[in-house]
C-alpha positions, 0 to 999 in steps of 0.5 A, spaced: 889 663 665 885 668 660 883 665 654 886 668 647 880 672 643 885 674 638 891 670 635 895 675 630 899 669 627 893 665 625 890 672 622 897 673 618 897 665 616 889 666 613 891 673 610 897 669 606 893 663 604 888 668 601 893 672 597 896 665 595 889 663 592 888 670 589 895 670 585 894 662 583 895 661 576 897 669 575 902 671 570 908 675 573 905 681 569 898 679 572 901 679 579 904 686 578 898 689 576 894 686 582 899 689 587 899 695 583 891 696 584 892 693 591 897 699 593 892 704 590 886 702 594 891 701 600 893 708 599 886 711 598 884 707 604 889 710 608 887 717 606 880 716 608 882 714 615 887 720 616 881 724 614 876 721 619 881 721 624 882 729 623 875 730 623 874 726 630 880 729 633 877 736 631 870 734 633 867 735 626 862 729 625 857 728 619 850 732 620 845 727 623 838 727 621 834 731 627 829 726 628 834 721 629 838 725 634 832 727 638 830 720 639 837 718 641 837 724 646 830 721 649 832 714 649 839 716 653 836 720 658 835 718 665 828 717 667 827 721 674 
C-alpha cells in the first residue's frame, strides 16, 4: 500500500485551528472586519491567478533577461 503524502482532512483541521487562534479574543465587529479584509484579499488573489492562467494559455510570459535565457539555453543543450 502506498504511503499517504497528503492528508486533506489534516490540512483542513490545521487551517481551522489557525483561524480559531486569529479570531480568539476579537469582538464581533473585529471578526466582521477580519473576514471583510480576507475576502478582499481572496478576490485579489483569484484575479491575479486568472490573469496568470490566461497568460499561460496564450503563451505570454514576462520577458526574461537575455543573459539568463542564454545560459539556460546552453545549460539545457545536449552535448554531442
